[in-house]
Each structure stands twice: as C-alpha cells, then as structure tokens.
N, C-alpha and C positions, 0 to 999 in steps of 0.2 A: 562532443557527443560521439558515441560510437555508431558505426553504420550497421543497421539491422536488416536492410534490404539492398542487395547488390545485383543489378541486372547488367549483363554484358552481352552485346551483339545478339540480341534476341530477335528471332524470326519465327513466324507462325504462318503456315500455309494451310488453306482449306480447299477441298475439292467441291465444286459446285454441282448441283443437280443430283442425279441418282445413277446407280450402276446400270439399272435396267428399267424400262418403262412398264413392265408387266403386260406388254402388248407386242406381239410379233410384228405388227404393222409399223409401230413407232420405232422399234429397234432396227428394223430394216431401213426406215427413213434415215435414221441417224448414221447407220453404217454406210449407206450410199453417199450421204453428204460428206462424211470424213474421207471416203475413198476418192471423191472428186474435189477435195479441198474447198468445199462449200460450207456455208454456215449451217449448223445443226438446227433444223426447224423446231426441235423439241427442247432446246437448251433454255432453261428458265431465266438465266442471267447472262448478259454478254459483256465483253470487256469495255464496250463503249460507255456503259454505265459506270465503270470503275476507272475510267481515265486511260484506257488502252486503245488499241487500233483494230481489234478483231475479236472473234469469239474465242473463249477459252473455258476449260472446266476447272481451273485452279485460280486462286487468289491469295495474295499475301496480305493477311489481316494485320500482322505486325511485321515491320521491316526495320532491321538494324537499330533497335532501341537499346540504349545504354543509359542507366541512371543509378544514383544512389539515394537512399532515404535514411536519414539519421534517426536515432532514438528520440522519441518525443516530438518528431516533426509531423505536421498535418499537411499532406501534399494533395492539392486539388488537381484533378485530371479532367479537362474539358475538351470538347470537340463535337463535331457533327455526328449524327447517327451513322454507324458504319465506319467510324474513324479508327476503331480498334480499342476503345476504352475498356469495354467489358472483357474482351479477349485477354488484354493485359492482366486484369485482375484474376481471371480464371487460371492463367498460367502461374501467377504468384501463389494462388490458393491451392494449386495442384489439382484443379478440376480437369485441366487438359495439359498436355505436354507440349513444349515448344518443338518446332521443326529443327531448329538449331539455336545455339547459344544457351545461356543458363540464367536462372534466377535463384540466388542464394538468400535464404531467410534465416534470421536468428531470433527465435522466440516463438511463443504460441500464437497461432493465427486464428482469428475469428472472421468468418465471411458473412456479409449481408448482401449477397449477390442477387438472389431471387426470393423476395419475401414470401413465406408460406410454403417453400419447398419442403416436402416431407409431412405436411398435414394430411391426415386421413379423414375423409368426409364422414365416415360412419362413427368415428370416435368423438367423445365430448371435448369441449375446450380444455378442461382439466387434463384429460389424457393426452391431448395433442401438445400441451405445454411440455410434458415430460418426454414425449416422443420427439418433438422438434428440438428440445434442449439436448437430448442424447445425440441427435444427428449433427447438431452444431458443436458438439464436443463438451457439453456440460455433464458432470456426474449427477447421479440421482440426488446425492447430498446437496450439491450446489443448487439444483433446481428446487428442492424442498425449501432451502434457506431463502431463496429469492421469489418463491411462488407468489406470496402476497404482494410484493412489489410489482411483479409482472402483471398480475390481474388488475391491481389498482391503476397502473399506468395505462392499460388497454381500455379500461372503462366498460368491460363486459361482465362485471361481477354477477349480475342477475342471470346470465346465460352460460356461466362457466361449466355447468353440468348438462348442457344441451349439445347434441351432436352438431358439429360445425357445418354440416350440410344445410342446416336451417339458418345459418348466419347470413346476414347481408354481406355483400362484397366488402363494405367498409368495416364491418365488425371483424371479418376474417383477417384483413391486412393489419388492423389495429393490434389484434392479439399476436399475429406473427411478428410484427415489428417489435412489440414489447418483449417477446422472448429473445430475439436477436440483440436488442439494445442492452440487455442485462448480462451479456457474456463477459467473463473476465478473461482478457487476453492482452498480451503485450502489443500485438499488431491487429488492427481492425481494418477490414476491407469493406467499403460501403459503395454500393452501386445503385444510385438513383432510387433509393428506398424512401426518401423524404417526400416523394410525390404522392404518397398514399393518403387516403382519408380526406376528411374535410379540412377547411382552413384552420380551425381551432386545433385539430390534432396535428397538422403539419407544423404549426407553431410550437406545439408541445414536443414534437420530434426534434426540431431545431434546437430547442432548449436542452434536450437530453444530449444531443450531439455536442453542444457547447460544453456541457459538463464533462463528457468523455474526453474532449480535446484538452480541456484545462487540467485534466488529471494526469497528464504526462504520457498518455499512450500514443503510439505511432499510428497514424490513420492515413489511408489512401482513400480519397473521397471523390467519386465520380458523380457529377450532377450537371443538369442544364439550368439550374437555378443559380444565376451569376451572383446575386447578393449573398446567398449562403456560402458560396465559395470564398468571396471576399471576407466575410465575417468569421468563418471557421478556420480557414487555411492560413498557414505561414508561408507557403510557396505554392506555385501552380505551374502546370505545363499544358500546352495545347497540342493535341494529337490531330494529325490530318493525314489520311490515307495510310494509316499504320505507322507513321513516323512522328517523332517529336519535332514539331515545327517551331515552337517557341517555348522558352522557360524564363521565369523571373522570380526573384525573391519576394517581390511585392505582388500578391495575387490580383490586385486591381489592374496592374499593368498587363497581366496575362488575359484577364477578361476583356479589357479594352482592345487588345490585339485580336482576340477571337471575334469580338463584335465588329471590328473594322475590316479585318482581312479575310475572315472566313464566312461570316453571315452576310451574304449578298455582295459585299465588297463593291460598293457603288463607285469607288475611286477608279478601279481598274476596268470598269465596264463603261460603255458609251451610253449615258443616260438618255432616255427618250424625252424630247422636249415636252413640257407640260401641255402645250396646245395640241400635241398629237397623242396624249395619253387617252386610252379608251377605257381603262379600268377606273371609271369615275361614277359617282352617283349624283342625283339631283335632277331638277327640271331642265336646267341648261339654258334659261333665258340670259343668265350671266355665266360666263365661262372663264376659268382661270387659264391664262396663257403664258404666264411667266412669274418668276420670283427672283428677288435680288436682295443682297445685304450691302449697305453703304456706310461709309464713315461720315462724320459730321461735315466733312468737306465735299461730300457727294461722290467720293470715289468708290466704285464697286469692288468688293473684296470677296474672296472665296473662303477665307478662314478668319474667324473672329478671334479676339483676344480677351481673355478673362479680365473683367473690371472695366473694359472700355465701352464707350457709348456706341450704339449701332442703330441703324434704321432699316427695318424690314419693309419691303415693298411687294405687294401682290398685284400683278398686272392682270387685267381682265378685258373681256369684250362683251358687248351687249347685243343680243339678237335684234335684228332689224324689226322696227315696229314696237319694241318693248320699252316701256318707261319705268326704270327701276325706282323703287321707293323703300325707305327704311332699310338701307343696305348695311349688313354687318359682315365683317371678315373675321376669320379665326386662324390662329397658328397654334397647333397642339404639338409640343415637343416631347419626344420619348427617347429613352436609351435604346441602344441597338438590340438589347434583349427584350424590349417591349415594356419596360417600366415607365409609366406615365409621369412626366416631370413637371411640366408647367403649361399653362394655357393663356394665350394672348388673344384678346378680342375686344373690339370697340363696343360690343353688345353689353359688356359688363360696366362700361362707363356711361352709356347713354342708350337710347332706343334705336340707335343706328343712324346713318346719314339719311336725312329726308330725301335727298336726291344726289346723284353722282353723274359725272360726265359719261357720255356714251361709251367711250373707250379710254382707259387710263389706268391709274393704279390707286390702291389704298395703302397708306403707309402707317407703320407703327414704330415709334421711337422708344428705345430703351436706354435710359441714362447710364446704366451700369450693368453690363451683362454678367450674370452671376453663376452660370453653369460651369462646372469644373472642366479642366482640359480633357478633351476626348472627342468622340464622334457621336452625333445624335441624329435622329430622324424626325422630320416634321410633316404632319398632315396639314393640308390647307383646305379651307372651306369658305363659301360665300352664302349668305342667307338674305332673304327679303322678309323681314318680320320673322314669322315662325316657319317660313317655307325654305327648305334647302334647295339652293340653286345649283351649287357645284361642290363636290367634295372629292379630294384626291388623297388617298392614303399613301404614306411613304413617298410623298411628293418630292422632297429635297433632303439632302444631307447637310447638316450644320456641323462644321468642324471648329473646335476651339483650341487655341494655343494657351500655354502658360502666360500669366501676366501678373503685374504688381498690383494686386487688387486693393491693398491698403495704402499704397503710395509710400511705403517705408523702405523699399528696396529689399525687403525680406519676403521669402516665399515659404509656404508650408512644404515639408517634404512630401514626395509622392504618396508615401504610405499613410499620410494624414489628410489626403484629399477627400472631401465629401462630394456629394453630387451638386450641392448648392453652397455658395459663399454668402455670408451675411455681413453687413456693416456692424461694427462692434465698438463699444465704449466701455473701457475697464476702469475700475477705481478700487481703492482700499479705504478702510476706515475703522474707527472705533466709535464708541458712544460719545467720545469727547472731541473727535476730529476725523477728518477724511482727507484723502488725496485722490487726484485724478491723473490719468495719463494725458 
C-alpha cells in the first residue's frame, strides 16, 4: 500500500494568553512582573500545569512527531485532553500551519473536526445542508444527490424546512454529523464526533463509521471511546504532551497502554492504604481496611494469571459496640476506561452472612479467572442488608497476565483477545453422525 500521509519532524507552538488585557492597570502589572523576573499575575496558564518549571507564554502542542499512514489504513489517535490530538488533525487538514516540519497529503481530505461548523441559525435545515456541504468541499450536484440519504440518516425529516435556531442541540448535531458522514474523500479526519446525540444515534454513527472504514478509505480517528478505537482501527498511537509515546499495530495494545500508563497510572504512584482513604461512602459501622489476591496455596500475589484460580479477600473492621448482621461484600471490576465488566458478591448467592467476626476478612474464590490480560480497576463495598456500610471507588488495581486458559499450550493472538474468556466445547456432525473434540 502506498503512503498517503507523511509527517516529518512536526512541531506546533502556541502563544498563551492575550497580547494585551485591555486594561492599563493589568498591562502595568504584567510589565512590572516581567521587569523583575516574577510570575505574571494575569497569566491564565502556567508551565506548572504543562509539566514545566515556571511561567511561560508559549507551549509546544506538537513536538517532534513523525509518522506515515498508508492507503486504506484506519489510524486511531488517543490521548488525554490537551495531548495534541486535535492540533495534529488541524495541521493535516490545513486549518493551521506547523511551526516547523511538514505534513504531506496525497488525496482529497474531508474533515469532521467540529461538528456543525458553518451552520447558520437563521437558515433552515435544508439550506444548511447545502451550505455546510459546500464548506466541507461538496459540490451542489453531490449534495443534491445525497440529500435524501443525509436527511434520512439525521432523522430530522419533519423539521428540515425549519430554521436550525429552533432545533434542539441533539437535532443540530445529528444533522451536522449526517452531512459530514456522507462526504466522498480519500482521506477522512474524524475528531471525537461520535460523542454526539443519544445512545441510539451514537450506535448509528459507529455503524456508519464502520461502513466508511470497510470501504477502503484512509481514516484518522480521534476518540476517547476505547471500544470504538479497537473495533474501527487497524493501528493506534498514543499522544502525550504533544509526542507519540506509544504505537502498535494492534489497537487493543495501544488502548491498554493508554489505560495503564496514562490514565491514573496506579503502578507508578504510591497508593493510599484503603484504611486511610477518605473518598468513601456509607454509614461506616463496617470499614474496609485492606484487600488481597491469593493463590490456592495462600500465597499473596500482585498479578493474576488468565485461567488460574484466585481468592479475593476484603479485610474489614467493625466499630466498637456494633454487631453486624446479614453482611454482604461486593467487588465490581471495570476496565481502565470505565466499562463495567463483572460483579462479585455473596448477596447474589444468599441473604448475606448472618454474622461475622468483629475484625477479619470476607473471601471470594474464583475457580478460573476469565478476564483477558490487561489492567483493571475494582470498586469495593460492604452492606448490611440494604444498608451501605462502606464503598470505595477505584479501590484497587487488578493486573492480569497471559495464561493457558484452555490447558492446551495454545494462546489466542493478542489481536483476538476479548474482554472475557469462556470455556468451550466444539463438535462437528451430520444428520447421520457426529464428532467431538
């Protein structure tokens, strides 16, 4: 496949704040501070927020980025807010120029950077379809040809001849996305536009993006929706502080890196002991003070193995004078991006323990741990009947290594990892006979 986007040594610098404060008093304050090498009291952003050591009026939004994107490739770009994702797409789409370096593009580019840019509130939906289409690079003929498809996709047929200033925000973005999604271009730049509308329309948007991706067009896709990156993209990069920190041919590996090393990164920080956590909810007659994962031999482990048995223990303390009854414990495990995966609780198996020791632990044994390799977050809770006693969100990190889940010595390739593994029994057969593995 030929290279359609080539980026070499790309840098982009922005100047923060304003040239003047439209106030003689503030301008004199800033001048006096600079004269005496002091921090500008009127500077809206300082370098300490951006990883530096002192105040500055400039920031490198993109730093030394070089990459190539091939024809038909769907590249996912993920990173925290302010990491440079949108700036990179704006440079590629020629909305802004780089400070140095260059981005070479071969083919017609369609940008979906800010849904609804170019809509005029006084014009009707019909008129805005043609106006927005022209801004995005569609000819009148192309817009007429696709008009019915655009309106049908948006779901605003009844209001298409109504001025858009009377649209709800949801109707507005639905029509704007519909226009952008029906562009014909070799290269499509998509910046977090699938976060618009309600859940049903978001699903519709993802389906449309899947059709575009399968059609062989080159796509650069920016999103905080990790499952959509995994499902849509053929490769992904992680941007951090304007630089490419990680890249992988398997987008799941890139999202796992982002979730483990960029979001929170519990490993590299000193965790607060559970007994000292103050960000907790509940009455507090029972308090969670510790958590552990153990092997069947009773050895405490920090990392689990896919397919192996494990015992989880929640350690607790009881307030003096309180007699706990019908105690239930819960472990809710989610992905780093917040997707809820599984819930463990003795409440689902019984009415809870009628009584427990004053100080001790509640244990949950799992015969075969089924979550795929990666890093996960667990919330912990204790109840007495329907009364919440203690609840700590993001209490612990659960890390899982690759393992021989099926006991065959064979492993699924990383690109085929799901979130959960299931026991399987396969067979073949005809109406006259059958065979089993």
